[in-house]
N, C-alpha and C positions, 0 to 999 in steps of 0.2 A: 097344600098347606100341612105339615104333615098334625097325628097326634102323639104328644108324650106318654100317652098310658098303652098305645100298640106298643111300646120298647120297654123289653127288661132290663133292670137294675144291673148291676155290673156285681153286689152283691147277692144279687137273687141266681146268678148264674154262679159266682163261686162256688154258693151253700150247695146248688144242684151235683156241681161237680165232687164236692166232697161226700155226697148222700149215695151217686152212683160208685162213684171208685172211692173208698176208703182208704186203698194206699195210694192215691194220688201225691204225686212232688210237682209245687210250680217253682219254676225257678225264671231268677232275670237274667237270660243271658247278656244282653248289652246293657249302659245304662249310661247319656252322656247329659250331664248338665252344664249349662251354660250361664253362671252365675252375669256377668259380665253381659250380657244379651239376652237374659232372661226366658229360655226356654228349656225344654227338657224332653226326651225321648225315651223311652224303655221299650226293651223286645224280652217278650216271653215265652216264656216253654213248657209247658204241662207234662204229663208222664202218669199216663193210666194208671200204671205201678211203680214206686219207686226204685226199683230195682230193673227198669225199663234200658235198655240201652238209648234207644233213640224214642226224640219227643212224639206224642199224640199228634201236640198243635205249635204252631209258633205264630204271634200275631205282635203288632207292635203299638203303639200309643204317642200321640206329640199332646206336649201343654204350653204356655207360656205364663208367665207371670204378667200379674193383673194389679193395676192400681189399685181395685174395689174386689170387693166379695171374696169367696173361700178361695179364689186360685191367687190375693194377695199374700199369705201366708203358706197356703198347701197346696203349691202347685205343682211338686215333686209327688208329693204321695196321692195324689190325683190321677196323676200321669202313669205311675205304678198299677193304681186301681181299676183304670180304664185300660190299661195293658193286659191286666188278668180277665177284667170280662170279654175281651174281644174275644181273648185266646180261650176261653170258654165256652164260649159262644160254638165252635169251630169243632171241639168234643160233642159238642150237645147237640148239635147240629140244630140250630134256631134257624128260624125263617129271615129274621131280621139280624144283618149281622153290627150294625152299630148298634150300642148302649143305650141307654134311656139317658145315661150320662154325654153321649156323646153328641143326640140330640138335641140335648138344652145348652151344649156349648153351639152349635149352629144355629140354635135360638136365639142367644146372645147376643151370637157375633153379627147378625143378621138387623139386628136391632139398631148396634151401635151405630153413629153417625158418623159418617166419614169426613176424617178432617183431613182439612187441604187450606194453604196458604193464599190460594186463589181468591181474591176478591173482585166483581161486577167491575171491568173500567180500569184496572190496575195494570191490564196488559193492553196494548194496542190490537184490532182485530188487522191478520192481515188478509186479504180474498185469496181463495185456491189457487188461482192464475198466476196471481202472482211467487208465491211460495214455490209453485213449481217452475217458474220461470227464474226465481235465485238459485233453485235447483239445480237448473239444467246451467246458469252460465258459471255455476262453481264446480261443473265436471268438466266445462271446457265444450260443452256438445248443444248444438240449439234444441236438442230434443233427448229426452231419457232412452237412452239405449237398452235394446231388448234383444236377450241371447238368442241367435241363430237356429232353425231346429233343425234335425236333421232324421233319419228313419227311426232313430233310437231313442228320440226325444231332445230336450232341451241341451245343446252343445256347452261344453265346459271354455271358460276361459282359459287362455294360455299368454301370459306376459312377462316379457323378462328382457334379458340382451345372451346371444349366442355369438360365440367369433365374432367379437368386436358389433357386434349388428342388434339394435333394439326390435322387439320384434312384438305385436299386441294382433288376436284372433282368437280363434273358436276350433275347437277339436271334439270330433265323436264319444262319450264317456265310455266307447267300448274298444276303445285304442287305434291303432294306426292298421289292425287287419281288419275291421268294421267294415271299409268299404266306401265309406262313408269323406265324401271331400271335405276339408278343413278349409276354414275361411281366413285368411290372413289377410288384416288391413294393411293400409300404406297409409303414409305418413304425407300429409298436402303441404305446399306452400304456407298455409296459415300454421303448420306444427300440429294440426291435428289429425287421428286416426281415423279412416273411409274405409269402410267396408267394400269388398270387393262388387264390381256389378252384377257376375256373373261366376261363376267357377271358371277355373283358368282351362282342368282337365276333368278329366275322369280316370282312376286306376284302380281298376279289381283287387281285390284282396290276393288273388290268384299269381298276380303280376311278380309279386313281391318286393315291389316299390317303395319306399320307405317315404309316402307323400308331404310330411310333415316337413321332411331335411329338404326333397324338389323344392317347397313353397320358400322355404326361408332360403334358399341359393346355396346349402351345402354340399351337390353333389357332382 
């Protein structure tokens, strides 16, 4: 658990920037407010000297409207202040990036109860085994399929139709020149895609053969 006293407030940081850089300039680069969804974020730039072409620091803050407390009416103002404070911390070189206000928000959110419409007994509990069986049945297979692995990792699924023929299988993610055999499935009598028992052949990348077209019967 953190201690709020270990964090500096945004107002204190802003004052220290003014003290150290009297010619500074704070600028809001971007401010987006969504009144319907109740959130706002601000992007702040700070210039050590108002005449500098580029900012010395840039940071962002986010706030949301609340149904109670200070963020009920001043959520936009708090967001801008928080953005100022975080950005000031970059110039000042503080040990702790968040401001005191940031950590107060963390503390507030951690104490709020989790809202849920679930009530014990309102939904039947389904055994995990039954859930897996239903998933397997829905995808038309007796088990959940695992993608094959080649020398370059998990292979990529290829599925579609070419030259009037449906195809389904896996190929190496490195492409046709990888030297890895593709794994093309065949339709059985039940209309399910069945993986090959073993690779039909092996083709080296130096041969120049198009493995995918060969397996699809397009050569």
